[in-house]
C-alpha positions as CSV (number, residue, x, y, z in Angstrom):
1,M,50.0,70.9,30.0
2,T,47.9,73.9,29.0
3,P,48.4,77.0,30.9
4,N,45.3,78.6,29.0
5,A,42.3,77.1,28.7
6,A,39.8,79.2,26.2
7,S,35.7,80.3,26.9
8,A,34.9,82.6,23.6
9,S,35.2,81.4,20.4
10,S,36.5,83.2,17.5
11,G,39.7,84.8,15.3
12,S,42.2,82.3,13.5
13,S,42.5,78.9,13.3
14,A,43.3,76.3,15.6
15,S,47.0,76.8,15.3
16,S,49.6,77.8,17.5
17,G,52.6,78.9,16.1
18,S,56.3,77.6,17.5
19,S,54.6,77.0,20.6
20,G,55.3,72.8,21.3
21,P,53.2,70.1,21.1
22,S,50.5,70.5,22.7
23,R,48.2,73.5,21.9
24,R,45.1,72.3,23.8
25,S,43.9,75.6,24.6
26,F,42.6,76.3,20.7
27,L,39.4,77.9,20.6
28,A,37.3,77.3,17.8
29,S,37.3,80.4,15.6
30,T,34.4,82.2,14.2
31,A,36.5,83.2,11.1
32,V,39.0,81.1,10.3
33,A,42.7,82.1,9.0
34,T,43.8,82.3,5.0
35,A,45.7,79.4,3.8
36,A,47.0,79.6,0.2
37,V,45.3,77.3,-2.3
38,A,48.0,74.6,-2.8
39,G,50.6,74.6,-6.1
40,G,54.2,74.5,-5.4
41,L,54.0,72.3,-2.4
42,P,55.1,69.1,-3.5
43,L,52.7,65.9,-3.0
44,L,54.7,63.3,-1.9
45,S,55.3,59.8,-2.2
46,A,54.1,56.8,0.2
47,C,56.4,54.8,1.6
48,G,55.4,51.8,4.3
49,A,52.7,48.8,3.7
50,S,50.1,48.4,2.2
51,D,46.3,50.3,2.2
52,S,45.5,47.8,5.4
53,G,45.8,50.1,7.9
54,S,49.4,49.8,9.1
55,R,50.5,52.5,6.1
56,D,53.3,54.7,7.5
57,G,55.1,57.4,6.0
58,T,53.4,60.0,3.6
59,T,51.7,60.3,0.6
60,S,52.3,60.8,-3.1
61,G,52.3,63.0,-6.2
62,K,50.1,60.7,-8.5
63,D,48.9,59.0,-5.8
64,A,47.1,62.2,-3.8
65,K,46.0,63.4,-7.2
66,K,43.8,60.7,-7.5
67,I,42.8,61.1,-3.8
68,L,42.2,64.9,-3.6
69,P,38.8,67.2,-3.8
70,T,39.2,69.3,-6.9
71,Y,39.6,72.7,-6.0
72,V,36.8,75.4,-6.5
73,A,36.9,78.5,-5.0
74,R,34.5,80.9,-4.1
75,N,34.8,84.6,-3.4
76,V,31.7,86.2,-1.8
77,V,33.1,89.3,-0.3
78,T,36.2,91.0,-1.4
79,P,38.3,91.1,1.7
80,D,39.4,95.1,3.1
81,I,43.2,93.7,4.0
82,P,44.9,91.2,1.5
83,S,47.1,88.1,2.5
84,K,50.4,89.1,3.2
85,N,53.9,87.0,4.4
86,G,51.4,84.5,4.4
87,S,49.1,85.9,7.0
88,P,45.2,85.4,6.7
89,V,42.6,88.0,4.7
90,G,40.9,90.7,6.3
91,F,37.3,91.6,7.0
92,T,36.3,95.4,8.6
93,S,33.8,97.1,6.6
94,K,30.3,96.4,7.7
95,L,28.7,93.4,6.3
96,D,24.9,94.1,4.8
97,L,23.2,91.3,6.7
98,A,20.4,91.9,4.2
99,T,22.6,90.9,1.3
100,L,24.0,88.0,2.9
101,K,24.3,85.3,0.4
102,T,22.7,81.5,0.4
103,S,25.3,79.0,0.1
104,V,23.7,76.0,0.7
105,P,20.1,76.4,-1.4
106,K,18.7,73.0,0.2
107,K,19.1,71.1,2.9
108,L,21.4,68.2,2.0
109,G,21.2,66.2,5.6
110,K,18.3,63.8,5.2
111,G,17.0,64.2,8.9
112,G,19.4,61.6,10.7
113,K,21.3,61.4,13.6
114,V,25.0,62.2,13.7
115,T,26.8,61.7,17.0
116,V,30.1,64.0,17.4
117,M,32.7,64.0,19.7
118,S,34.9,67.0,19.6
119,P,37.1,69.1,22.5
120,F,35.7,71.9,24.2
121,W,37.5,74.8,26.0
122,G,35.1,75.9,28.8
123,S,31.5,75.2,29.5
124,P,29.9,73.7,27.3
125,P,25.7,74.3,27.2
126,K,22.9,72.3,27.2
127,G,22.4,70.0,24.2
128,D,18.9,71.6,23.6
129,N,20.4,75.2,23.5
130,A,18.9,77.5,20.8
131,Y,22.6,77.3,18.9
132,Y,22.6,73.7,18.4
133,T,18.8,73.2,17.5
134,G,19.0,76.1,15.2
135,M,21.8,74.8,13.2
136,N,20.3,71.2,13.1
137,D,17.7,73.0,11.5
138,L,19.7,74.8,9.1
139,I,21.4,71.7,8.1
140,G,18.5,68.8,8.4
141,V,21.0,66.4,10.7
142,D,20.3,65.9,14.3
143,V,23.5,66.5,15.5
144,V,24.5,65.2,18.9
145,W,26.9,66.6,21.2
146,Q,29.5,64.3,22.9
147,N,31.5,68.0,23.9
148,Q,35.0,66.6,26.3
149,D,37.1,68.6,28.3
150,G,40.0,70.1,25.7
151,N,42.6,70.2,28.3
152,T,42.3,66.6,29.2
153,Y,41.1,65.2,25.3
154,D,44.0,63.0,24.9
155,Q,43.3,60.5,27.7
156,K,39.3,60.7,26.7
157,L,40.3,59.5,23.0
158,G,43.3,56.9,23.9
159,A,40.6,55.8,25.6
160,V,37.6,56.4,23.3
161,L,39.6,54.9,20.0
162,A,40.7,52.1,22.2
163,S,37.0,50.7,22.7
164,S,34.6,49.1,20.1
165,D,32.0,52.6,21.0
166,V,33.3,54.9,18.8
167,P,30.6,58.0,17.9
168,D,30.0,58.7,14.5
169,V,32.5,61.5,14.2
170,V,35.4,62.2,16.0
171,V,37.0,65.5,16.1
172,V,41.4,64.9,16.8
173,P,43.3,68.1,16.7
174,G,47.1,67.3,15.5
175,W,48.8,67.8,18.8
176,N,46.7,64.8,20.0
177,M,48.4,62.7,17.5
178,N,50.7,60.7,19.6
179,G,51.1,57.7,20.7
180,K,48.7,54.9,18.9
181,I,45.9,58.0,17.4
182,P,47.4,57.9,14.1
183,S,47.3,54.6,13.3
184,A,44.5,54.3,15.6
185,I,42.8,57.1,12.7
186,I,43.8,54.4,9.9
187,S,42.1,51.5,11.6
188,K,38.9,53.4,12.6
189,F,37.8,56.0,10.4
190,A,35.9,56.0,7.1
191,D,37.6,56.7,3.3
192,L,36.0,59.6,2.2
193,G,37.8,59.5,-1.1
194,P,34.6,58.0,-2.9
195,Y,32.6,61.1,-1.5
196,L,35.0,64.0,-2.2
197,S,38.1,62.9,-4.4
198,G,38.1,64.4,-7.7
199,D,35.0,66.4,-8.5
200,A,32.7,64.4,-6.9
201,V,33.4,66.9,-3.5
202,K,31.3,69.8,-6.6
203,D,28.4,67.6,-4.6
204,Y,28.9,70.0,-1.7
205,P,30.8,73.1,-3.1
206,N,31.7,74.8,0.4
207,L,34.1,71.8,1.0
208,A,35.4,72.2,-2.9
209,A,36.3,75.9,-1.6
210,I,38.4,74.4,1.2
211,P,42.4,74.9,-0.3
212,T,44.0,72.2,-1.7
213,D,46.9,72.1,0.9
214,A,44.5,71.8,4.0
215,W,42.9,68.4,2.0
216,Q,46.7,67.3,1.4
217,R,46.9,67.5,5.3
218,S,43.8,65.3,5.2
219,I,45.0,62.1,4.2
220,F,46.1,59.6,6.5
221,G,47.5,56.1,5.4
222,G,46.9,56.5,1.5
223,K,43.3,57.8,2.0
224,L,41.3,60.9,2.2
225,R,40.1,60.1,5.8
226,G,39.9,64.0,7.3
227,L,37.6,66.9,7.0
228,P,40.0,69.6,7.9
229,M,40.1,73.3,9.6
230,P,42.2,75.3,7.3
231,Q,44.4,77.6,9.2
232,S,47.3,80.1,8.1
233,Y,50.7,78.8,8.4
234,V,51.9,82.3,10.5
235,T,51.7,81.5,14.4
236,G,48.7,81.8,15.9
237,I,50.0,82.2,19.3
238,V,50.3,85.6,20.7
239,P,51.5,87.0,23.6
240,L,48.4,88.9,25.0
241,Y,48.4,91.8,27.3
242,R,45.9,94.0,29.2
243,K,46.6,97.0,27.4
244,D,44.5,99.9,29.2
245,I,46.5,98.6,32.2
246,F,49.9,98.7,30.7
247,D,48.8,102.3,29.5
248,K,47.4,103.6,32.9
249,E,50.7,102.2,34.6
250,G,53.0,103.2,31.8
251,Y,54.3,99.7,31.1
252,A,57.1,99.7,28.1
253,L,56.4,96.8,25.9
254,P,59.2,94.5,26.3
255,R,60.9,93.3,23.4
256,S,64.0,90.8,24.7
257,A,63.7,87.9,26.9
258,D,65.6,89.9,29.8
259,E,63.1,92.9,29.7
260,F,60.2,90.5,29.5
261,L,61.9,88.7,32.7
262,A,62.7,92.7,34.1
263,L,59.2,94.0,33.0
264,A,57.8,90.6,35.0
265,K,59.0,91.6,37.8
266,E,58.0,95.2,38.2
267,I,54.6,94.1,37.7
268,T,53.8,91.5,39.9
269,N,52.6,92.2,43.7
270,A,51.7,89.0,44.9
271,K,50.3,90.5,48.1
272,A,47.7,93.0,46.2
273,K,47.1,89.6,43.8
274,R,49.0,91.1,40.7
275,W,51.2,89.0,38.6
276,A,52.9,89.5,35.3
277,C,51.7,86.0,33.6
278,L,50.9,82.9,32.9
279,D,53.2,80.0,31.9
280,M,54.8,81.6,28.8
281,K,56.5,78.5,27.6
282,W,54.8,79.2,24.0
283,T,56.6,82.4,24.2
284,A,60.0,81.1,24.7
285,W,59.7,78.8,22.1
286,Q,59.3,81.4,19.5
287,M,61.4,84.2,21.3
288,F,64.0,81.5,21.0
289,G,63.7,80.1,17.3
290,V,62.9,76.6,18.2
291,F,61.0,75.0,15.6
292,S,58.0,73.7,15.2
293,G,56.7,70.6,16.8
294,S,53.3,70.6,15.0
295,E,53.9,68.2,12.1
296,K,54.6,65.2,14.9
297,P,55.0,65.3,18.9
298,L,58.4,66.6,19.1
299,G,59.8,68.7,15.5
300,W,62.4,67.8,12.9
301,N,63.9,70.2,10.8
302,L,67.5,70.3,7.8
303,V,69.7,72.0,9.5
304,D,72.9,72.4,7.4
305,G,72.1,69.1,5.7
306,K,71.7,67.6,9.1
307,L,68.1,66.4,9.9
308,I,68.0,68.0,13.7
309,N,65.0,67.4,16.4
310,R,63.8,70.5,18.4
311,I,65.4,68.6,21.9
312,E,68.6,68.6,20.6
313,T,69.1,72.2,20.0
314,D,70.6,74.7,22.5
315,E,67.4,76.9,21.8
316,Y,65.3,74.3,23.2
317,L,67.3,74.6,26.6
318,E,67.6,78.2,26.6
319,A,64.0,78.6,26.1
320,L,63.1,76.0,29.1
321,E,66.0,77.8,31.3
322,W,64.2,81.6,30.5
323,T,60.6,79.9,31.4
324,R,62.0,78.3,34.2
325,K,63.4,82.0,35.4
326,L,59.9,83.0,35.4
327,F,58.2,80.5,37.9
328,A,61.6,80.9,40.3
329,A,61.0,84.9,39.8
330,G,57.5,84.4,41.4
331,V,56.2,86.3,38.3
332,V,54.2,84.2,37.0
333,H,50.3,83.6,38.6
334,P,49.6,80.1,41.0
335,D,47.1,79.1,38.4
336,G,50.3,79.3,35.6
337,K,51.8,76.3,38.0
338,L,48.5,74.2,37.6
339,G,49.3,72.5,33.9
340,K,46.3,71.0,32.7
341,T,44.2,71.4,35.5
342,A,44.3,75.4,35.3
343,P,41.2,77.0,35.4
344,D,40.0,79.3,32.3
345,P,42.0,82.5,32.3
346,G,39.6,84.8,31.3
347,P,37.8,85.8,34.9
348,K,41.3,86.6,36.5
349,F,43.0,88.3,33.4
350,A,39.7,90.1,33.2
351,A,40.2,91.1,37.1
352,G,43.5,92.1,36.4
353,E,45.0,89.4,38.3
354,F,48.0,88.4,36.0
355,L,48.5,91.0,33.1
356,I,50.2,88.6,30.2
357,Y,49.2,85.4,28.7
358,S,50.3,83.4,25.6
359,N,47.5,82.0,23.9
360,N,45.3,81.4,20.3
361,I,45.1,84.8,18.6
362,S,41.0,83.8,18.5
363,Q,41.1,85.1,22.4
364,W,42.1,88.5,21.3
365,W,38.7,88.8,20.0
366,G,36.9,86.7,22.1
367,R,38.1,88.5,25.2
368,T,37.1,91.9,24.0
369,A,33.6,90.4,23.0
370,E,33.1,89.1,26.3
371,Q,34.0,92.1,28.4
372,A,33.0,94.7,26.0
373,T,29.3,95.5,28.3
374,Q,30.5,93.9,31.2
375,N,34.1,96.3,31.5
376,P,34.2,98.9,28.8
377,E,37.6,99.8,30.4
378,F,39.1,96.5,29.4
379,K,41.5,96.1,26.4
380,I,43.0,92.8,25.0
381,W,46.1,93.6,22.5
382,G,49.0,91.1,21.5
383,M,52.9,91.9,21.8
384,D,54.9,91.3,18.7
385,V,57.8,88.6,19.4
386,Y,61.1,89.3,19.2
387,G,64.2,87.3,19.7
388,H,65.4,86.7,22.9
389,D,68.4,89.1,22.3
390,G,66.1,92.2,21.3
391,G,66.9,91.4,17.3
392,D,64.8,90.0,14.6
393,P,62.9,86.2,16.0
394,S,63.1,83.2,14.0
395,L,59.5,81.8,13.9
396,W,58.2,78.6,12.1
397,A,55.1,78.4,10.3
398,E,52.0,75.8,11.2
399,Q,50.7,73.4,9.1
400,P,47.8,74.3,6.1
401,A,45.5,72.6,8.6
402,G,45.6,71.0,12.4
403,I,42.3,70.1,13.7
404,F,40.1,67.5,11.5
405,A,36.8,65.4,11.9
406,F,36.9,62.0,11.4
407,V,33.7,59.8,10.2
408,N,33.5,56.2,11.5
409,K,33.9,53.2,9.1
410,K,31.3,51.4,10.5
411,A,29.1,54.3,9.3
412,S,26.2,53.9,6.7
413,E,26.4,55.7,3.6
414,S,23.0,58.0,4.8
415,V,25.4,58.5,8.0
416,V,28.6,59.7,6.2
417,R,25.9,61.9,3.9
418,D,24.9,63.8,6.6
419,V,28.1,64.5,7.9
420,L,29.0,66.0,4.9
421,A,26.1,68.2,5.0
422,V,26.6,69.0,8.5
423,A,30.7,70.0,7.1
424,N,29.1,72.0,3.5
425,V,27.2,74.5,5.9
426,T,29.9,74.5,8.7
427,A,32.6,75.3,5.8
428,A,30.5,78.3,4.3
429,P,32.6,81.0,3.8
430,Y,32.5,84.8,5.0
431,G,29.5,86.9,3.5
432,T,27.0,83.8,3.7
433,K,23.9,83.1,5.4
434,E,25.4,79.8,6.6
435,Y,28.4,81.4,8.0
436,M,26.6,84.2,10.0
437,M,24.8,81.3,11.5
438,T,27.3,78.8,12.4
439,N,29.3,81.4,14.1
440,Y,26.9,84.1,15.4
441,G,23.8,81.9,16.1
442,V,20.1,83.1,15.9
443,E,19.4,86.6,15.4
444,G,17.3,87.9,18.5
445,T,18.8,85.2,20.4
446,H,22.3,84.9,20.2
447,Y,23.4,88.2,18.6
448,T,21.4,92.2,18.1
449,V,22.3,94.1,15.4
450,K,23.3,97.3,16.2
451,D,23.8,100.0,13.5
452,G,24.1,97.2,11.1
453,V,26.4,94.9,13.0
454,P,26.1,91.7,15.0
455,V,26.8,92.2,18.5
456,K,26.4,88.9,20.4
457,T,24.5,88.5,23.5
458,D,25.7,86.7,26.9
459,Q,23.6,83.6,25.3
460,G,25.9,84.1,22.3
461,N,28.7,84.1,24.4
462,N,27.8,81.3,25.9
463,E,26.3,78.6,23.2
464,V,27.9,80.0,19.9
465,L,31.6,78.2,20.6
466,N,33.5,75.5,20.2
467,A,31.3,73.1,18.2
468,Y,30.3,73.1,14.5
469,V,33.3,74.7,13.3
470,M,35.2,71.8,14.5
471,V,33.3,69.7,12.2
472,A,34.9,71.7,9.0
473,S,36.1,75.3,8.4
474,P,36.4,77.7,5.3
475,A,39.2,79.2,4.0
476,A,41.3,80.9,6.5
477,T,39.5,84.1,7.0
478,L,39.5,86.8,10.0
479,A,36.7,89.1,10.3
480,H,35.2,90.5,13.5
481,P,32.4,93.1,12.2
482,D,31.8,93.6,15.8
483,F,35.1,94.6,16.7
484,P,36.8,95.9,13.4
485,E,39.6,97.6,14.9
486,V,40.5,94.1,16.7
487,T,40.8,92.0,13.1
488,K,42.7,94.9,11.7
489,A,45.4,94.3,14.9
490,Q,45.0,90.7,14.1
491,V,45.9,90.5,10.3
492,E,48.6,93.2,10.7
493,W,50.2,90.9,14.1
494,Q,50.8,88.1,11.8
495,Q,51.7,89.8,8.4
496,R,54.4,91.5,10.7
497,M,55.2,87.7,11.9
498,G,55.1,86.1,8.6
499,G,57.5,88.5,7.9
500,F,60.0,86.3,10.1
501,T,58.5,83.0,9.1
502,K,60.4,80.1,7.6
503,K,59.0,76.6,6.4
504,S,60.5,73.7,8.0
505,S,61.3,70.8,6.1
506,F,58.5,68.4,6.7
507,F,55.8,71.8,5.7
508,G,52.9,70.6,4.7
509,M,53.1,66.9,5.2
510,Q,50.6,64.6,6.8
511,I,53.5,61.8,8.3
512,T,52.8,58.7,10.3
513,E,55.4,57.4,12.3
514,P,56.3,53.4,12.5
515,A,54.5,52.3,15.4
516,R,57.9,51.2,16.9
517,Y,58.6,54.5,17.8
518,T,55.2,55.3,18.9
519,N,55.8,56.2,22.5
520,L,59.5,57.6,22.1
521,S,58.6,60.9,22.9
522,N,55.7,60.5,25.5
523,D,57.3,61.9,28.5
524,F,58.8,65.4,27.0
525,E,55.9,67.4,27.9
526,Q,55.7,66.2,31.7
527,L,59.5,66.6,31.7
528,E,59.7,70.2,30.4
529,D,57.0,71.3,32.9
530,D,58.8,70.2,35.4
531,I,61.8,71.7,34.3
532,T,60.3,75.3,34.5
533,R,58.4,74.9,37.9
534,G,61.7,73.8,39.5
535,R,61.0,70.2,40.2
536,K,63.8,68.9,37.7
537,K,67.1,70.2,36.2
538,I,68.2,71.3,32.7
539,S,70.6,68.3,33.1
540,D,67.5,65.8,33.5
541,M,66.5,67.0,30.1
542,Q,69.6,66.2,29.0
543,Q,69.9,62.7,29.7
544,A,66.2,62.6,28.5
545,V,67.5,63.4,25.2
546,S,70.4,60.9,25.3
547,D,68.0,58.4,26.1
548,W,65.8,59.2,23.6
549,K,68.6,58.9,20.9
550,S,69.3,55.6,22.0
551,K,66.4,54.0,22.7
552,G,65.0,55.0,19.0
553,G,65.7,58.8,18.3
554,D,68.9,58.2,16.2
555,A,66.6,55.5,14.3
556,L,63.8,57.4,13.9
557,R,66.2,60.1,12.6
558,D,67.5,58.0,9.8
559,W,63.6,57.1,9.2
560,Y,62.8,60.3,8.5
561,K,66.1,61.2,6.8
562,K,64.8,58.7,4.0
563,L,61.5,60.3,3.8
564,L,63.3,63.5,2.9
565,D,65.8,61.6,0.3
566,D,62.8,59.7,-0.8
567,N,60.7,62.7,-1.7
568,G,62.4,66.3,-1.1
569,T,61.6,68.5,1.3
570,A,58.4,70.2,1.7
571,T,60.5,73.8,1.2
572,S,62.8,72.5,-2.2
């Protein structure tokens, strides 16, 4: 369903806020936002079958302690903006590039070849580009990228995992963990515990500095299988808008659902090729307080002692109805109607064909950097989210990690060690040479230094994105030394939104549902898009929910309720 595919790299981690089950427009960040070190989050007990690969449920205090890596912090540079309300930390000061620290004193890679399949948004660079070559030389591993279209990655992922030809490393975003994918993760990918559990992780100091709650999310089927991308729990989905045009035209920022629709009608002039927005469904979830579906295809939460699924709530239907009104009013750009096949929104947003779109916070910096030399007047900014009635919003926390890299179960120890060597470089913290290389590339080729600040070249914007950060990332951080005002605005936006953010009953849990419920919710995303585009009615959703309940939804509710009864909620 992706209404907005990404094209430039940076910002906050993969996350997507109370945005709905699919966030395929995620754009890998140059600096990924702060997550608190675990402590206070209950580690949950396993339920289900044996370790044979059919295990479902979630994983437990004592068992998890045996599995989780030892946490060893690495604070290289003190942040300029501390975390508040769960926000990332931010760095706005100039970083002295001459005094960058070395976090990986010797190459851990042994020169082997590692194939990595990963989602990619935008146009992938050629495999022998200068960024890939430079990173591989730094790590000591020949990483060969099998980049796949992020917008249709779920289809490719399913096909590859069903085959016998699985790459050495496969990146799986949390929003793609539907259907048979979770069971495939357990059966197809290696247990990294022997290499990383407890003090073993100290062989990879940058991995040891990844927060424990991100590792907790990396336990699948009772084993530590994933290399995580940590993220702030505050929503990373922002209604982004053309502030330069808003200021020029005198448009007031909307503070309610009705004001948004009225403004959208004022902006739109189809004859002049200007529309208000793209598909705003993700923002609708936020405005109407629909609790996040990020932990599973559809979200569950304990409300007044009763376990409720998001699709059973009035807020869910109201959000769909409001999004449908935008399409019906003709204020959505034609590209917004295309769903998964929509092109990268960057060029038409830069051209002013539409002025608002909902996407990952990373695009705030990415679009800024992209347009800095081409269009100096261009200014992208983020709207605060309000409740649909103009009051405070009710936002839901994201999980502490949302994207994972997995190693093929058949990989030799040397391949596993080479993969961990890659991850130890890509997880380097801000203020290190390895972070700079991972996120900015080669000086003189991918960026130049102006007044002590790294500024990406066109080649840098085309090559340094969507790749190595997908293997593993440091504790989430926001830092854009080339545009410190964007960093400040991003962090402050998340601080404000964090003040309205609640954690669901299943926050922090990595849950594998029983296989009998595998396809239960497969059709809801398509139905959502059919309703918002006027092809189906709200009553069709009500019927679908009724069918879902009778075909297994109520039984799945009982299963989740037992999970909570046995382990307690993550927030209790």
